[in-house]
N, C-alpha and C positions, 0 to 999 in steps of 0.2 A: 398773730402779730409777731414781727421779728424782734429778737433781742440778742444780746451778747451774754453768754454765760461767763460769770466771774464768781465761782463758788466760794462762799464764806463758810469757815468752819464753825461759826458762831450760831449754833442752833441746837435744839433738842426736841423731844417729842411734845406734842400738845398734851396737856394734862387732863386726866380723868375723862377722856372722850369729849372734851368741850367742842361744840360745833362753832365753826367760823361764822360770825354774824356781824363783824365790824371791819371797816376799811379805814385805816388811820394814815393820814398824810402828814409828812414832815418836810422841813427844809434841812439841808445838810449843815448849814451854819459854818461852812469852811470856805476857804478862798478859792479852791478849784475842785473840779470833779475828781481829778487824780488823787488829791489828798483825801477826799471823802471815800473813794473806793478803797484806798489802802487802809483807812481806819476801820471801815465796815468789814474788812476781810482779815484784820489783824487779831489773832487769838487773844493777845493780852488786853485788847480794848474791850472785849466782851460786849460788843454791840453789833447789830446787823439789821438788815431789812430784807424783805423778799425781793424788792426791786429798787433800782435807782434810775431816775430819768434826768438826763443832762439837759441843758438849756437849748441844745440844738435838736432835741427830740430823741436822741439815742437812748435806748433802754437796756440796762443790764439786769440780768436775773442773778441774784446772789444766793437765795435760799428757796428751795422748792416749797410750794404752797402747803404741802402736806406736813411740813415741819414748822415748829414754833421759832420764829425769828425774835431777836432781842432788840426791839425798837422802842417799846413804850415805857419801859421801866416801871417805877411806882406810879400806878395809874388806876383809874376805874371809870366805869360808865354804868349808871344805874346799879343793879345788883352784881354786875360783873367786876370782880376784883382782880382777875388775871387777864388783863387785856391782851397780853402777848399770845396766850393760848387761844383766844377767841377772835383773833384778827389777822388780816393781811396788812403789812406795812410797806408803804411806798415813800422813799426819800426823793425829794426834788432838789436838784443842785441849785443852790442860792446861798450867797455869803451870809445871809441872815442879819439880824439887828447889830451884831458886833463887828461885822466886816463890810458894811456897805449894802444894806438891805435894798433890794430893787424889785420891780415887778417881774412876774413870771412870763417869759416870752411865749409867743404864739405856738412855736414848734413844740415847746415843752408841754403846754396846756393841751394841744391836740393829741400828743402821744399819751398824756394822762387820761384823756377822755376815752381813747381806744382801749387802753389797758384796763381802765376802770370798768368799762362795760363788759370786757371779757371776764374779769374777776367776778362781777355780780352775776354773770351768766353761769358761773361754776359754783357759786356759793349762795346760800339763802341770806344775803345781806340786804336789809331794807334800805332804801335811799337815805332815810334819816339816820342811819348808822354809818354814813360816810362822814368822818369827823377829822378834826385837826388834833395834833399832839396837845395843843393848849386846851382843847376841850376835855380830854381825858386826864390831863395832868396840869390843872390850872394854877397850882401853886408853884410849879417849877418851870413851865415851858411857855413860849410865845409863838411857836411855829404851827402852821406856815405863815401866820400873821395877817395883818390888816391889808397887805397889798395882794393877797391871794384872791383870785376871782371866784369866790364861792357861788355867786348867782349864775355864772356861766356853767359851772359844773352841775348845779341843780337843774338848769334847763336841759342839760344832757342826760338827766335821769340819775345823776350821781350826787344826790343831796336833797335838801329841803330848803326852799326859799319862799315862805308864804307871802301872801298879800298883806303887807304890814299896815295897810290903810283900812283893813276890814276885820280886825280882830276884836275879841271881847274887851270889856273894860280892863285897863291896866291895874295891877295890884296897888292898893292904897297904902300898904305898910311894908316895912322891910320883912316882917315875918311872912307875909303873903308872897312876897317876891322870892324869898328863900325857898318856900314850899314849891313854887312853880319851877324854879331852876332845878331843884332836886327831882321833881317829877319828870322833867325833860331828860335828866340823866346826869347832870353835873353833881360833883361831890361838894355840895353846898351845906354849910352848917345851918342849924336851926336855932340860932341864938336869939332871934327876934330883934337884933340890933345891928348897926352898921359896923361890924368888926372888920379887921384887916383881911381875914380870910374870905369873907363874903365879897369884899371889894375886889380881891384877886379873881374870884369866880366870875363876877360881873364883867371884869376886864376881859376875861377869856371869852365870855359870850359876845362881848362887843367886837373882839377881833374877828369873829366869825360872822356875826349877824348885824353889827352896827359899826362898821370900820371907821366911820368919821370921828368916833369918840372911843378911845380905848384906855381911859384912865380909871375905870371902875366906878364912875359916878352914876348912880341910878336916876338919871334925868328922865323926863316924861317920855321922850322918844324911846329910850332903852326899856323902860317899864312896859310900854305899849308893845314893843317887839318881843319881849319875853312872853307876854300874854298871848300874842299871835302865834308864836312858835309852839307854845304849849298846846294851844287849840289845834294847830295843824298836826301835831303829833298825837292827838287824841287824849291828852292828859287833863283837859278841863271840859 
């Protein structure tokens, strides 16, 4: 795949021999690609990603995959607490929720599919570990958000999108729902009640797997989809 090198100084070694098994997708949340590139390459910003994909499909390589880019921040997935060390990070140019959030265009999605397949061919990343920033940091982040075409990516082998009409019975209680979300990988508390943190985790799940509703309400459709995803991931 062709890309433009724009080296970022914002990287360091992956820690303790951690193996890459996550692919994390972001939106830039800035007005232009130029602004995003400048920030991702500015030493004082202390942020970066391995790749950035513009809306026209142009791909920049910022950090070599052998290095740890600084894209996930405080985040986790399952037992993995150092997501940066265990992941490849891709930024998608999009103004985000603060600057006029909009759908991701065809050229950008096509470039992402090609790049994503190349990355999964180089690293032992299972499709279910292709995640959004909001999945691994549900209390802080909303990207790439509810307008991102997760089903398309899953159909390309870069994600999971189960048959949501054929899952097991949905969880009947908040405690059961929390256990399923945690089993999937979300950093979900086990309070047994509908606390604010659980609501944020549910909203993160919805942005990825139930985009028609992203308010953290555990309605019947959301609970059914959580159960279906857990089953598809082999967690029930």
